[in-house]
C-alpha positions in Angstrom: -25.8 -28.1 -30.1 -27.8 -25.6 -28.1 -31.5 -25.2 -28.8 -33.1 -21.8 -28.9 -33.4 -20.3 -25.5 -31.1 -22.8 -23.9 -28.1 -21.5 -22.0 -24.5 -21.5 -23.0 -22.9 -24.1 -20.7 -19.4 -23.1 -19.3 -17.3 -25.2 -16.9 -14.8 -23.2 -14.9 -11.9 -25.2 -13.4 -10.8 -23.5 -10.2 -13.0 -21.8 -7.6 -10.5 -19.1 -6.6 -11.0 -15.4 -7.2 -10.2 -15.7 -11.0 -12.8 -18.4 -11.5 -15.5 -16.8 -9.4 -15.0 -13.4 -11.1 -15.3 -15.2 -14.4 -18.6 -16.8 -13.3 -19.8 -13.4 -12.2 -18.8 -11.7 -15.5 -20.5 -14.4 -17.5 -23.7 -14.0 -15.4 -23.8 -10.2 -15.6 -24.1 -9.8 -19.3 -27.0 -9.4 -21.8 -25.8 -11.6 -24.7 -28.0 -14.5 -23.7 -28.5 -17.1 -21.0 -25.5 -18.9 -19.5 -25.1 -21.7 -17.0 -21.7 -21.8 -15.2 -20.4 -24.7 -13.1 -17.3 -23.7 -11.0 -15.3 -26.9 -10.2 -12.7 -27.2 -7.5 -10.8 -30.2 -6.2 -11.4 -28.9 -2.6 -14.8 -28.8 -0.9 -14.2 -25.1 -0.3 -14.2 -22.2 -2.8 -12.2 -18.9 -2.6 -8.8 -20.4 -3.5 -6.0 -17.9 -2.8 -8.3 -15.7 -0.7 -8.9 -18.6 1.7 -5.5 -20.3 1.5 -3.1 -17.5 0.6 -4.1 -14.3 2.3 -2.5 -14.1 5.8 -5.0 -14.6 8.6 -4.3 -11.2 10.1 -5.3 -9.3 6.9 -8.9 -9.2 7.8 -9.9 -6.4 5.4 -8.6 -8.4 2.4 -10.5 -11.5 3.7 -13.7 -9.5 3.7 -13.5 -9.8 -0.1 -15.0 -13.3 0.6 -18.4 -11.7 1.0 -18.3 -10.4 -2.5 -17.1 -13.7 -3.9 -19.8 -15.5 -2.0 -22.5 -13.3 -3.6 -21.1 -14.2 -7.0 -21.4 -17.9 -6.3 -25.0 -17.4 -5.3 -26.0 -15.9 -8.6 -28.8 -17.9 -10.4 -26.7 -19.1 -13.3 -23.7 -20.2 -11.1 -23.2 -23.6 -9.4 -20.2 -24.4 -7.1 -19.0 -28.0 -7.6 -16.4 -28.8 -5.0 -14.6 -32.0 -4.1 -14.1 -32.8 -7.8 -10.5 -33.2 -9.0 -10.6 -32.3 -12.7 -8.1 -34.3 -14.7 -8.6 -37.3 -12.3 -12.2 -37.7 -11.1 -13.3 -36.4 -14.5 -11.1 -35.6 -17.4 -11.0 -32.5 -19.5 -12.5 -34.5 -22.4 -15.4 -35.4 -20.1 -16.0 -31.7 -19.4 -15.8 -30.8 -23.1 -18.4 -33.5 -23.8 -20.8 -31.8 -21.4 -20.0 -28.1 -21.7 -19.7 -25.7 -24.6 -16.7 -24.1 -23.1 -14.1 -24.9 -20.4 -12.1 -22.2 -18.7 -9.0 -23.0 -16.6 -8.5 -20.7 -13.6 -6.8 -23.0 -11.1 -3.9 -20.7 -10.2 -0.2 -21.5 -9.5 0.2 -23.9 -6.6 3.9 -24.8 -6.2 7.1 -23.0 -5.3 10.1 -22.2 -7.4 13.4 -23.7 -6.3 16.6 -21.8 -5.3 18.7 -24.5 -6.9 21.5 -24.3 -4.4 23.3 -26.8 -2.2 21.6 -27.6 1.1 18.2 -26.6 -0.2 16.7 -29.9 0.9 18.0 -29.9 4.4 15.5 -30.1 7.2 14.7 -26.5 8.2 14.5 -25.4 4.6 10.8 -24.7 3.9 9.0 -23.5 0.9 7.0 -20.3 1.7 4.0 -21.8 -0.2 4.1 -24.8 2.2 4.2 -22.5 5.3 1.4 -20.2 3.9 -0.8 -23.2 3.2 -0.1 -24.6 6.7 -1.0 -21.4 8.6 -4.0 -20.9 6.3 -5.4 -24.4 7.2 -5.0 -26.0 3.7 -6.2 -29.6 3.9 -3.4 -30.8 1.7 -0.7 -29.8 4.2 0.3 -32.1 7.1 0.8 -30.5 10.5 4.6 -30.8 10.0 5.9 -27.2 10.4 8.1 -27.0 13.5 9.1 -23.5 14.6 12.0 -24.6 16.8 14.3 -21.7 15.9 15.5 -18.4 17.3 16.8 -17.0 14.1 14.9 -17.3 10.8 15.7 -16.2 7.2 13.0 -15.4 4.7 14.3 -15.1 1.1 12.3 -12.9 -1.2 11.2 -9.3 -1.7 7.5 -9.9 -2.4 4.3 -9.7 -0.3 4.4 -13.4 0.4 7.8 -13.0 2.0 6.5 -10.1 4.0 3.5 -12.1 5.1 5.7 -15.0 6.2 8.0 -12.8 8.2 5.1 -10.9 9.9 3.3 -14.1 10.9 6.5 -15.4 12.4 7.5 -12.3 14.3 4.1 -10.9 15.4 2.9 -11.4 18.9 0.8 -14.6 18.6 -1.9 -13.2 20.8 -2.7 -10.7 18.1 -3.5 -13.7 15.8 -5.9 -15.3 18.2 -8.8 -13.2 16.9 -8.2 -14.4 13.3 -9.3 -17.6 11.5 -5.9 -19.2 12.1 -6.3 -22.9 13.0 -5.8 -23.8 16.6 -2.8 -26.0 16.0 -1.0 -23.2 14.1 -1.7 -20.6 16.9 -0.4 -23.0 19.5 2.8 -23.6 17.5 3.4 -19.8 17.2 2.8 -19.4 20.9 5.4 -22.0 21.7 8.0 -20.7 19.1 11.3 -19.2 20.4 11.7 -17.1 17.3 13.4 -13.8 18.2 14.7 -12.4 14.9 13.6 -12.7 11.3 15.9 -11.7 8.4 14.3 -10.7 5.1 16.8 -11.1 2.3 16.7 -10.1 -1.4 19.0 -10.5 -4.3 18.5 -6.9 -5.5 18.4 -3.5 -3.8 15.7 -1.7 -1.8 14.3 -0.2 -5.0 13.4 -3.7 -6.3 11.2 -4.6 -3.3 7.7 -5.5 -4.5 6.0 -5.0 -1.1 2.7 -3.3 -0.8 3.3 -0.1 1.1 0.5 -0.7 3.6 1.9 -4.1 4.6 5.5 -2.8 4.7 4.5 0.1 7.1 2.6 -2.4 9.2 5.7 -4.5 9.6 7.5 -1.5 11.1 4.7 -0.8 13.6 4.3 -4.2 15.1 4.3 -4.2 18.9 7.4 -5.6 20.5 9.4 -5.6 17.3 12.3 -3.5 16.2 12.6 -3.0 12.4 16.2 -2.7 11.2 17.8 -1.8 7.9 21.5 -1.0 7.3 21.7 2.7 6.1 24.4 1.7 3.6 21.8 0.1 1.4 20.0 3.5 1.2 23.1 5.6 0.8 23.9 3.8 -2.5 20.6 5.0 -3.9 21.3 8.7 -3.7 18.4 11.1 -3.6 15.3 9.2 -2.7 13.0 12.1 -3.7 14.3 11.7 -7.2 12.8 8.2 -7.6 10.0 8.7 -10.1 7.9 5.6 -9.4 5.7 6.4 -6.4 5.4 2.8 -5.1 9.2 2.4 -5.2 9.8 5.7 -3.5 7.4 5.0 -0.7 9.0 1.6 0.0 12.5 3.1 0.0 11.3 5.8 2.4 10.1 3.2 4.8 13.5 1.4 4.7 15.2 4.8 5.2 13.1 5.3 8.3 14.0 1.9 9.6 17.7 2.7 9.0 17.6 5.8 11.2 15.7 4.2 14.1 17.2 3.7 17.5 16.7 0.2 18.8 14.2 0.0 21.6 15.3 -3.2 23.1 12.2 -4.9 21.9 12.1 -8.7 22.4 12.0 -9.4 18.6 13.6 -7.9 15.5 13.0 -8.0 11.7 16.1 -7.2 9.8 16.3 -6.2 6.0 19.2 -7.3 3.8 19.6 -6.4 0.1 22.1 -7.2 -2.7 22.5 -10.7 -1.2 22.2 -13.9 -3.4 21.7 -17.1 -1.5 24.4 -19.6 -2.5 24.3 -22.4 0.0 22.4 -23.6 3.0 24.9 -24.8 5.7 24.4 -27.6 8.1 24.7 -31.3 8.6 21.5 -32.8 10.0 19.5 -29.6 9.5 19.9 -25.9 8.5 22.4 -24.1 10.7 23.1 -21.0 8.6 22.7 -19.7 5.1 25.5 -18.2 2.9 25.0 -15.2 0.7 27.2 -13.6 -2.0 27.4 -9.8 -2.5 27.8 -8.1 -5.8 31.5 -7.7 -5.2 31.9 -11.5 -4.8 32.4 -11.4 -1.1 30.2 -13.8 1.1 28.7 -13.7 4.5 26.6 -16.1 6.6 23.5 -15.6 8.6 23.1 -18.1 11.4 19.5 -19.5 11.2 17.7 -22.7 12.1 14.9 -22.1 9.6 14.9 -20.8 6.1 11.7 -19.9 4.1 12.1 -19.8 0.4 9.7 -17.2 -1.1 11.0 -16.7 -4.7 7.7 -17.2 -6.6 4.8 -19.5 -7.3 4.7 -21.8 -10.3 1.8 -23.4 -12.2 1.4 -27.1 -12.7 -0.1 -28.9 -15.8 -3.6 -30.3 -15.9 -3.8 -33.7 -17.8 -5.1 -33.1 -21.3 -4.4 -29.3 -21.4 -1.5 -27.7 -23.2 1.2 -26.4 -20.9 4.3 -24.1 -21.1 6.7 -26.0 -18.8 9.3 -23.2 -18.8 7.0 -20.5 -17.6 4.4 -22.6 -15.7 1.4 -21.3 -17.6 -1.2 -22.5 -20.1 -0.4 -20.9 -23.5 -3.2 -18.6 -24.7 -3.9 -15.9 -27.2 -6.6 -13.5 -26.0 -7.5 -16.0 -23.3 -8.1 -18.8 -25.9 -6.0 -21.9 -25.2 -3.6 -22.7 -28.0 -3.1 -26.3 -29.1 -6.1 -27.8 -27.1 -8.3 -30.7 -28.0 -10.9 -28.5 -29.6 -10.1 -25.6 -31.9 -12.4 -23.2 -30.0 -13.8 -24.0 -26.6 -10.9 -23.8 -24.0 -10.0 -20.6 -22.2 -7.8 -19.5 -19.3 -7.6 -16.7 -16.8 -5.7 -15.8 -13.6 -2.3 -17.0 -12.5 -2.4 -20.2 -14.6 -2.6 -17.9 -17.7 -0.4 -15.0 -16.9 1.9 -16.3 -14.1 1.9 -15.2 -10.4 1.7 -11.5 -10.9 -0.7 -8.8 -9.7 -3.0 -8.8 -6.6 -6.3 -10.6 -6.1 -8.2 -7.7 -7.7 -6.2 -8.0 -10.9 -8.1 -11.2 -11.5 -11.3 -9.3 -11.9 -10.3 -7.5 -15.1 -8.5 -10.7 -16.2 -11.8 -12.6 -15.8 -13.7 -10.0 -17.7 -11.3 -10.5 -20.6 -11.9 -14.2 -20.6 -15.7 -13.7 -20.4 -15.5 -11.3 -23.4 -13.6 -14.0 -25.4 -16.1 -16.7 -24.5 -19.1 -14.6 -25.4 -17.5 -13.5 -28.7 -17.2 -17.2 -29.6 -20.7 -18.0 -28.5 -22.1 -18.9 -32.0 -19.2 -21.4 -32.6 -19.4 -22.8 -29.0 -23.2 -23.3 -29.3 -22.7 -25.3 -32.4 -20.6 -27.9 -30.5 -22.4 -31.2 -29.8 -22.6 -31.6 -26.0 -24.5 -33.8 -23.6 -25.6 -31.7 -20.6 -25.4 -33.5 -17.3 -23.1 -36.2 -18.5 -20.3 -35.1 -16.0 -22.6 -35.5 -13.0 -23.6 -38.9 -14.3 -20.0 -40.0 -14.5 -19.2 -38.7 -11.0 -22.1 -40.7 -9.7 -20.9 -43.8 -11.5 -17.4 -43.3 -10.1 -18.5 -42.8 -6.5 -17.5 -39.1 -6.3 -19.8 -37.0 -4.2 -19.5 -33.3 -5.2 -19.8 -30.6 -2.5 -22.3 -28.1 -3.8 -23.3 -24.7 -2.4 -25.3 -26.1 0.5 -22.3 -28.2 1.5 -20.0 -25.1 1.4 -22.5 -23.1 3.4 -22.6 -25.9 6.0 -18.7 -25.8 6.2 -18.9 -22.0 6.6 -21.4 -22.4 9.5 -19.4 -25.0 11.2 -16.2 -22.8 11.1 -18.2 -19.9 12.6 -19.4 -22.2 15.4 -15.8 -23.2 16.1 -14.8 -19.5 16.2 -17.0 -19.0 19.2 -14.6 -21.1 21.3 -11.9 -18.4 20.7 -14.1 -15.3 20.7 -13.6 -14.6 17.0 -15.6 -14.9 13.7 -14.4 -18.3 12.7 -11.7 -20.9 13.0 -10.8 -22.8 9.8 -11.3 -26.6 9.5 -8.0 -27.9 8.2 -8.6 -31.6 7.8 -10.2 -32.8 4.6 -12.3 -35.5 6.3 -13.6 -33.0 8.8 -14.5 -30.6 5.9 -16.4 -33.3 4.2 -18.2 -34.2 7.4 -19.2 -30.6 8.0 -20.4 -30.4 4.4 -22.6 -33.4 5.0 -23.8 -32.1 8.3 -22.3 -35.0 10.2 -19.6 -33.1 12.1 -19.6 -33.2 15.9 
C-alpha cells in the first residue's frame, strides 16, 4: 500500500517504442507522482526502432532522439539485461510494483506451411532483418550466395528486405549497419529480387514513400507486368488514396523501358506460394495463380515476410491463435491479479500500424493505469524487492549510464567508416561497452 505522497510504481516489460511511450505518458500527467521502471532483456532500449527499422531509413531512426529524451525523464528508469519471466518472474514484479504493463512486441515470424519451407536458403524475414540490424540474438549465419532472390509478402518489411538486398551496398556504408553485414552485401552476387504477393496490387500495404524510393534506386530497374494493372480498370476510380498511390507506382513501373541496369526488382501479384523446390537447398519456388495454373521462379534464396507473431511470457495469459495478450481497454484478462496487469503495442493488438501508432496506444494504456490508481495503490507491494532478487541471482542490470556508454562506444566505432555510428552486434561486447571495459 502506498503512503501519502509516495509514487505509483509501474513496471513496463519491453523497452521498445510502445514501452517508452507508455513511460512518457505516465510521466507527463498531473494525477500524482509515478515511478516507472522500463525492463528489457537486452542491454539496449529502442526495440523495433533499433532492430526493425532498415539502416538506410535515417529519418525514421532519428525518432531515437525523442525516445532517448523520454527515458531521461525523472520518474523513468531503464533496466536492461533483465529477462522478465526468467531472471525475475511476473509474480516478482507484481510483488514490487503496483502495476505491470507488457509492451514487448511480436518477435517471431509466421510460417508459410508449405513443402520445402525448411530447406537451406529459406529464411524468415524477421531473421534477416534482425541480422542486418545487428541484433545480438542472431548468429552471423546469413549467406547471400544467390543471383536470384524471392521475397514473399506485400508489407513494408518485405519492401525493406528487398531494398537492402538490391541497393548498391556503398549507399549503406554511411548507415549504422554492422561491418560484417556490409561486407556480406558487398560480396553478394544478387542481381534480381522478386517481390511476390498472394493478392493484387490494390492489396499492397507498402508506404508510398518507401515504394517510390524502390523505383528510384541507382542501378536498379523496377519491373511490373502491365496485366496486373489492366485487371484493375480505372485507377483514378480507386477511392482509398493510399491504395491509389501505390497502384499508380506499379502502373509507372509497368510502362518503363528497361535501362539495362545491373539489378532488377520485379513485382508479382495473385501468386500463392505452394512449394519450395530443391534437394540440398532452395533452387526455385512454385506459385499457384487464381485460375489454378502454376509457375516457378528460379531462386537460391527465399525470404518469408508474411507477418510477425507474439510469443507468450511465463505467467501471463496468452491468445495462442492470434499471438497476443488478451485485454479489455488495455487491462489484461485472466491474470494473476484482478487489476494490475496491462498491455500495449504489438503484443496487445498484433503487428499492425507504424511505430507512431504505439504512441496513441501507450496513452490509452496510461489512461487505464491512472484510472485504476486508487485500486492499484491499495495493493501490498515491497518496493525494491526485484533489485534485491536480481542481486541475489547474480544478474547485473544495465541502467541508463550503461546504455549511454554503449551509445558512445557505437559512435566511436562509426568514426572508422565516416558515419554516425556502427552497431555493436555481439551481446558480450554490448555488456563490455556498458561496463566501460570495451577495447
